[in-house]
C-alpha positions as CSV (number, residue, x, y, z in Angstrom):
1,M,0.0,0.0,0.1
2,N,1.3,3.6,-0.7
3,S,2.7,5.3,2.1
4,N,0.4,8.5,1.5
5,S,-2.6,6.3,0.9
6,D,-4.2,7.7,4.2
7,Q,-4.3,11.0,2.7
8,K,-6.2,9.8,-0.4
9,K,-9.3,8.0,-1.4
10,N,-8.9,4.3,-0.4
11,R,-8.9,2.0,-3.6
12,I,-10.1,1.9,-7.1
13,Y,-10.4,-1.1,-9.5
14,V,-10.4,-0.8,-13.4
15,C,-12.4,-3.7,-14.9
16,H,-12.9,-5.0,-18.4
17,T,-14.7,-8.1,-18.0
18,F,-17.4,-9.9,-15.5
19,Y,-14.6,-11.9,-13.9
20,H,-12.5,-8.7,-13.2
21,V,-15.6,-7.5,-11.3
22,Y,-15.9,-10.8,-9.7
23,V,-12.2,-10.9,-8.4
24,T,-12.8,-7.5,-7.3
25,C,-15.6,-8.2,-5.2
26,L,-14.1,-11.1,-3.6
27,K,-11.0,-8.8,-2.7
28,E,-13.3,-6.3,-1.1
29,L,-15.5,-8.7,0.8
30,N,-12.0,-10.0,2.4
31,F,-11.6,-6.8,4.0
32,P,-13.0,-6.3,7.4
33,E,-16.6,-5.0,7.5
34,A,-15.6,-1.7,8.6
35,E,-13.3,-1.2,5.5
36,R,-15.9,-2.1,2.9
37,G,-17.8,0.1,0.8
38,K,-14.9,2.6,0.4
39,A,-13.7,1.6,-3.1
40,T,-14.5,2.9,-6.4
41,L,-15.1,0.5,-9.3
42,V,-14.7,1.3,-12.8
43,L,-16.2,-0.5,-15.5
44,S,-14.5,-0.2,-19.0
45,K,-16.9,-0.1,-21.9
46,M,-14.2,-0.9,-24.3
47,S,-14.8,-4.8,-25.0
48,N,-17.8,-5.6,-22.7
49,D,-21.6,-4.6,-22.3
50,F,-21.9,-4.6,-18.6
51,R,-25.7,-3.8,-19.0
52,D,-26.9,-3.0,-15.5
53,L,-24.0,-4.5,-13.4
54,G,-22.9,-0.9,-12.4
55,S,-26.2,0.1,-11.1
56,R,-26.5,-3.4,-9.1
57,A,-23.1,-2.9,-7.9
58,K,-23.7,0.5,-6.6
59,A,-26.9,-0.7,-4.9
60,S,-24.9,-3.5,-3.1
61,G,-23.2,-1.2,-0.9
62,L,-19.8,-2.7,-1.5
63,F,-18.7,0.3,-3.2
64,E,-18.3,3.8,-2.7
65,D,-18.7,5.0,-6.3
66,V,-19.3,3.1,-9.6
67,V,-18.0,4.7,-12.8
68,E,-18.3,4.1,-16.7
69,F,-14.8,4.4,-18.7
70,D,-15.4,5.1,-22.2
71,E,-11.8,3.5,-23.0
72,K,-10.7,3.9,-26.7
73,N,-8.7,1.3,-28.7
74,F,-5.8,2.6,-30.3
75,A,-7.3,2.0,-33.8
76,E,-9.9,4.7,-33.3
77,F,-7.1,6.9,-33.7
78,P,-5.7,7.0,-37.1
79,E,-2.7,8.7,-36.2
80,L,-1.3,6.0,-33.9
81,T,-1.9,3.2,-36.7
82,E,1.1,4.8,-38.5
83,L,3.4,4.5,-35.5
84,K,2.5,0.8,-35.2
85,K,3.8,-0.2,-38.5
86,D,6.9,-2.3,-38.5
87,T,9.8,-0.8,-40.3
88,G,12.2,-3.7,-40.2
89,N,14.7,-1.8,-38.2
90,I,14.8,-2.3,-34.2
91,V,16.0,1.2,-33.5
92,T,13.5,3.0,-35.7
93,N,10.7,0.8,-34.3
94,M,11.6,1.7,-30.8
95,I,11.6,5.1,-31.6
96,K,8.3,4.9,-33.1
97,R,7.1,3.0,-30.3
98,M,8.1,5.5,-27.8
99,K,6.1,8.3,-29.8
100,F,3.3,5.8,-29.6
101,C,3.1,5.4,-26.0
102,R,3.3,9.2,-25.2
103,R,0.7,9.9,-27.7
104,Y,-1.5,7.2,-27.0
105,A,-1.5,8.6,-23.4
106,A,-2.6,11.9,-24.5
107,L,-5.4,11.0,-26.8
108,E,-6.6,8.5,-24.2
109,A,-6.7,11.0,-21.3
110,P,-9.9,13.2,-22.4
111,F,-12.0,10.0,-21.7
112,V,-10.5,9.0,-18.3
113,P,-13.4,9.4,-15.8
114,V,-11.5,10.0,-12.6
115,D,-8.3,11.5,-11.3
116,F,-6.3,8.4,-10.2
117,R,-4.0,10.7,-8.5
118,E,-6.8,11.0,-5.7
119,Y,-6.5,7.4,-4.8
120,G,-4.0,5.7,-2.5
121,D,-4.0,2.2,-4.2
122,I,-5.0,1.5,-8.2
123,Y,-5.7,-1.9,-9.1
124,V,-5.8,-2.7,-12.8
125,F,-6.8,-5.8,-14.6
126,C,-5.3,-6.4,-18.0
127,D,-3.0,-3.5,-18.2
128,S,-2.4,-4.0,-21.7
129,D,-5.5,-2.1,-22.6
130,P,-5.4,1.5,-23.0
131,I,-5.4,2.4,-19.1
132,G,-1.9,0.9,-18.8
133,Y,-0.3,3.4,-21.3
134,Y,-2.4,6.3,-19.7
135,L,-1.0,5.6,-16.1
136,A,2.5,4.6,-17.4
137,E,3.0,7.7,-19.3
138,N,1.6,10.0,-16.4
139,H,3.9,8.3,-13.9
140,I,0.8,7.2,-11.7
141,R,1.9,4.1,-9.8
142,Y,-0.5,1.3,-9.9
143,H,-1.0,-2.7,-9.0
144,A,-1.7,-5.1,-12.1
145,L,-3.7,-8.2,-11.9
146,E,-4.0,-11.1,-14.3
147,D,-6.7,-11.0,-17.0
148,G,-8.1,-14.2,-16.0
149,L,-7.5,-17.3,-14.1
150,D,-3.8,-18.4,-14.6
151,C,-4.2,-17.2,-18.2
152,I,-0.6,-16.1,-18.5
153,K,0.3,-19.9,-18.3
154,Y,-1.5,-20.6,-21.5
155,Y,-0.9,-17.1,-23.1
156,D,2.0,-14.7,-22.0
157,T,0.8,-11.6,-23.7
158,A,4.0,-9.7,-22.3
159,R,6.4,-11.9,-24.0
160,Y,4.3,-12.7,-27.0
161,D,3.5,-9.2,-27.9
162,N,7.2,-8.3,-27.5
163,R,8.7,-11.4,-29.1
164,G,12.1,-10.6,-30.5
165,H,14.7,-8.6,-28.3
166,F,12.6,-9.2,-25.4
167,G,15.3,-8.4,-23.0
168,L,15.9,-5.1,-24.6
169,K,12.1,-4.2,-24.7
170,A,11.8,-5.1,-21.2
171,W,14.7,-3.1,-20.0
172,M,13.2,-0.1,-21.7
173,A,9.9,-0.6,-20.0
174,A,11.5,-0.8,-16.8
175,M,13.3,2.7,-17.6
176,G,10.0,4.2,-18.7
177,L,10.9,4.7,-22.2
178,I,8.2,2.3,-23.7
179,F,5.2,0.4,-21.8
180,I,4.9,-3.2,-21.5
181,Q,2.2,-5.0,-19.7
182,N,1.8,-7.6,-17.0
183,G,4.5,-6.1,-14.5
184,Y,7.2,-4.7,-16.7
185,S,6.1,-1.0,-16.7
186,K,8.3,1.3,-14.6
187,N,5.0,2.5,-12.8
188,C,3.6,-0.8,-12.2
189,I,4.3,-1.8,-8.5
190,D,3.6,-5.4,-8.6
191,M,1.5,-8.0,-11.0
192,E,-0.9,-10.0,-9.0
193,V,-1.6,-13.7,-10.2
194,N,-3.4,-16.8,-8.9
195,D,-0.3,-19.3,-9.1
196,I,3.0,-18.5,-9.7
197,S,4.2,-22.1,-9.9
198,V,2.3,-22.6,-13.3
199,L,3.9,-19.8,-15.0
200,P,6.7,-20.6,-17.4
201,F,8.3,-17.2,-17.0
202,P,7.6,-15.4,-13.7
203,G,8.2,-11.9,-13.9
204,P,10.3,-9.9,-11.5
205,K,7.0,-8.0,-10.0
206,Y,4.7,-11.0,-9.8
207,I,3.1,-11.8,-6.3
208,E,0.6,-14.7,-5.6
209,K,-3.0,-14.3,-4.1
210,K,-4.9,-17.4,-4.7
211,R,-8.3,-16.8,-5.8
212,E,-9.7,-20.1,-4.1
213,E,-8.6,-18.3,-0.7
214,L,-10.3,-15.3,-1.5
215,A,-13.5,-17.4,-2.3
216,A,-12.8,-19.3,0.9
217,G,-12.7,-15.9,2.7
218,L,-16.7,-15.3,2.1
219,D,-19.3,-15.8,4.7
220,S,-23.0,-16.9,4.0
221,D,-23.8,-12.9,3.5
222,G,-20.9,-12.5,1.0
223,R,-22.0,-15.4,-0.9
224,E,-25.6,-14.1,-1.0
225,L,-24.3,-10.4,-2.1
226,L,-22.3,-12.0,-5.0
227,T,-25.3,-13.8,-6.1
228,E,-27.5,-11.3,-5.9
229,L,-25.2,-8.8,-7.6
230,F,-24.3,-10.7,-10.7
231,I,-27.6,-12.7,-11.4
232,S,-30.3,-10.0,-12.2
233,N,-33.1,-12.8,-12.3
234,R,-31.9,-15.5,-10.0
235,A,-35.1,-17.1,-9.8
236,E,-35.1,-17.7,-13.8
237,L,-31.6,-19.1,-13.5
238,V,-32.7,-21.6,-10.7
239,R,-35.7,-22.6,-13.1
240,Q,-33.6,-23.1,-16.0
241,L,-31.2,-25.4,-13.9
242,D,-33.9,-27.1,-12.5
243,M,-35.1,-28.1,-15.9
244,A,-31.7,-29.3,-16.9
245,R,-32.0,-31.8,-14.1
246,T,-35.3,-33.5,-15.1
247,D,-35.8,-37.0,-15.9
248,G,-32.6,-37.8,-14.1
249,K,-30.1,-37.3,-17.0
250,P,-26.7,-36.4,-16.5
251,V,-26.2,-32.9,-16.9
252,V,-23.0,-31.3,-19.1
253,L,-22.1,-27.5,-18.8
254,V,-20.5,-26.2,-21.9
255,L,-18.7,-22.9,-21.5
256,T,-18.6,-21.1,-24.7
257,E,-16.0,-18.5,-25.8
258,P,-15.4,-15.8,-28.6
259,L,-13.3,-18.1,-30.7
260,L,-13.2,-17.7,-34.4
261,P,-14.3,-14.6,-36.1
262,D,-16.8,-16.2,-38.3
263,L,-19.8,-16.9,-36.3
264,S,-20.8,-20.0,-38.7
265,D,-17.4,-21.5,-37.9
266,R,-17.9,-20.7,-34.0
267,K,-21.2,-22.5,-34.2
268,K,-19.9,-25.6,-35.7
269,L,-17.1,-25.7,-33.4
270,F,-19.3,-25.7,-30.5
271,A,-22.0,-27.8,-31.9
272,D,-19.0,-30.5,-32.6
273,L,-18.1,-30.1,-28.8
274,I,-21.4,-30.7,-27.7
275,D,-21.7,-33.9,-29.9
276,E,-18.6,-35.3,-28.6
277,N,-19.4,-34.5,-25.1
278,D,-23.2,-35.2,-24.8
279,E,-22.9,-38.6,-23.0
280,V,-21.6,-39.3,-19.4
281,N,-21.1,-43.0,-18.6
282,G,-22.9,-43.9,-21.5
283,M,-26.2,-42.2,-20.9
284,K,-27.3,-39.3,-23.1
285,A,-26.9,-36.0,-21.3
286,Q,-28.8,-32.9,-20.8
287,V,-26.5,-30.0,-22.2
288,V,-26.5,-26.5,-20.4
289,I,-24.7,-23.8,-22.5
290,K,-23.3,-20.9,-20.6
291,P,-22.3,-18.2,-23.2
292,H,-19.4,-16.1,-22.8
293,P,-20.3,-12.3,-22.6
294,R,-18.4,-11.5,-25.6
295,D,-19.6,-14.3,-27.5
296,K,-22.2,-12.9,-29.8
297,Y,-23.7,-16.0,-31.3
298,D,-27.2,-16.3,-30.5
299,Y,-27.4,-20.1,-29.4
300,A,-30.9,-19.6,-28.0
301,S,-32.4,-18.6,-31.4
302,D,-30.8,-21.4,-33.2
303,P,-32.9,-24.6,-33.7
304,D,-29.8,-26.6,-33.9
305,F,-29.5,-25.8,-30.1
306,S,-32.9,-26.1,-29.2
307,E,-32.4,-29.2,-26.9
308,C,-29.8,-27.2,-24.9
309,V,-30.7,-25.1,-21.9
310,I,-29.1,-21.8,-22.6
311,L,-28.0,-19.6,-19.4
312,D,-27.6,-15.8,-19.3
313,A,-24.2,-14.7,-20.6
314,F,-23.7,-12.0,-18.2
315,F,-22.3,-13.4,-15.1
316,P,-19.0,-14.9,-14.4
317,M,-19.1,-18.8,-14.1
318,E,-17.7,-18.7,-10.7
319,V,-21.1,-17.5,-9.4
320,L,-22.5,-21.0,-9.9
321,N,-20.3,-22.1,-7.1
322,F,-22.7,-20.3,-4.8
323,M,-25.8,-21.8,-6.0
324,D,-26.9,-24.3,-3.0
325,G,-27.0,-28.0,-4.1
326,L,-25.8,-27.0,-7.9
327,M,-23.6,-30.0,-9.4
328,F,-23.0,-30.7,-12.8
329,D,-21.8,-34.1,-14.0
330,R,-19.4,-32.6,-16.3
331,V,-18.0,-29.0,-17.4
332,V,-16.2,-28.9,-21.1
333,T,-14.4,-25.7,-22.0
334,V,-11.8,-24.9,-24.8
335,Y,-9.5,-22.3,-23.3
336,T,-11.7,-21.2,-20.0
337,V,-9.7,-22.6,-17.1
338,P,-12.4,-24.7,-15.0
339,T,-10.4,-25.2,-11.8
340,S,-12.2,-22.4,-10.2
341,L,-15.3,-24.1,-10.8
342,H,-16.4,-26.7,-8.1
343,C,-20.0,-27.4,-8.9
344,A,-18.7,-30.3,-11.3
345,R,-17.8,-33.6,-10.9
346,E,-15.6,-34.0,-13.9
347,K,-14.0,-31.1,-15.8
348,V,-12.9,-31.3,-19.4
349,Y,-10.2,-28.6,-20.9
350,L,-9.7,-29.1,-24.5
351,G,-7.0,-26.7,-25.3
352,D,-4.8,-26.3,-28.3
353,D,-5.3,-29.8,-29.9
354,F,-8.9,-29.3,-30.1
355,M,-8.4,-25.9,-31.8
356,D,-6.1,-27.2,-34.3
357,R,-9.0,-28.7,-36.3
358,Y,-10.6,-25.3,-36.7
359,E,-7.6,-22.9,-37.3
360,A,-3.9,-22.8,-38.3
361,P,-2.1,-24.0,-35.1
362,E,0.4,-21.0,-35.0
363,I,-2.7,-18.8,-34.8
364,H,-3.5,-20.2,-31.1
365,R,0.0,-21.5,-29.9
366,Q,1.3,-18.3,-29.0
367,N,3.5,-19.5,-26.1
368,E,5.5,-21.9,-28.6
369,A,6.4,-18.9,-30.4
370,I,8.1,-17.1,-27.4
């Protein structure tokens, strides 16, 4: 914690996904009750539609304030596109990159909704997004947090995005000359991850805070608060899950993801996945689909998925852990790490070998190129 944090507002969290908000709530609920309700929650609209989550978060009493951030991708600023072009020369590229970082921060500034200097502790999920550039170039110290559970194990974005002369680039980031995410920025205090032991390249600023420990720290009131905050119509969710359990069939949960840009290709991928996993111990199963919030395919309207129960997309899967008595016979994912989902007897993680069937392997085997 910053030494002058007692002279400032307590904490602020910048979130880009429902999972980020979930982890933020876990962290806040692990503070003593007297210290809760003093943090600010920032919801970036750049890559997610949070719908009414902001109003529900404010009504929960867990946060002092909830604000939206109209964060802008670099592609919205044409002058930055030219600075991103590879010249084939490392020196020229680094000069252009320094200009890119400075200019990006300046162009982003009008859209930043709060004065981050007013806060004692700043927590940023996925600082590879524009907020990271803004904080770094304005010399504002912050804590970074991993984008998804153990996600760096499967895709080390800092190393992949900076492959080729990584040591030089990391040194430049440490000097404040360029920006690199995930703990390499000069102004990043530390980088919080779930499990350092699973990471092939632990960074110098990585610290470990297991999500399971945070979840275990919740009391019954905290569990209830989380389900009410994330599930706008809990009764409907319970009804849907009860439907899935009728006739004594085993129940398989499929977690979709925004894989493959062509939605018809995505449909085929998940239709194949379901066909290959719709039996448990020789018995035909009831399939439940939990769409990813950024998966725009409309499974509910497609007659090919009419026998599936389709859940709401807009809540983190971990909230299912807090539904009393809920247990799936199997959960199946492609890249979503299912270890934090405890309401499943069997967990199937398909990974790269499955994706090789649908796209060129080099597209999704990023870590092998580091």
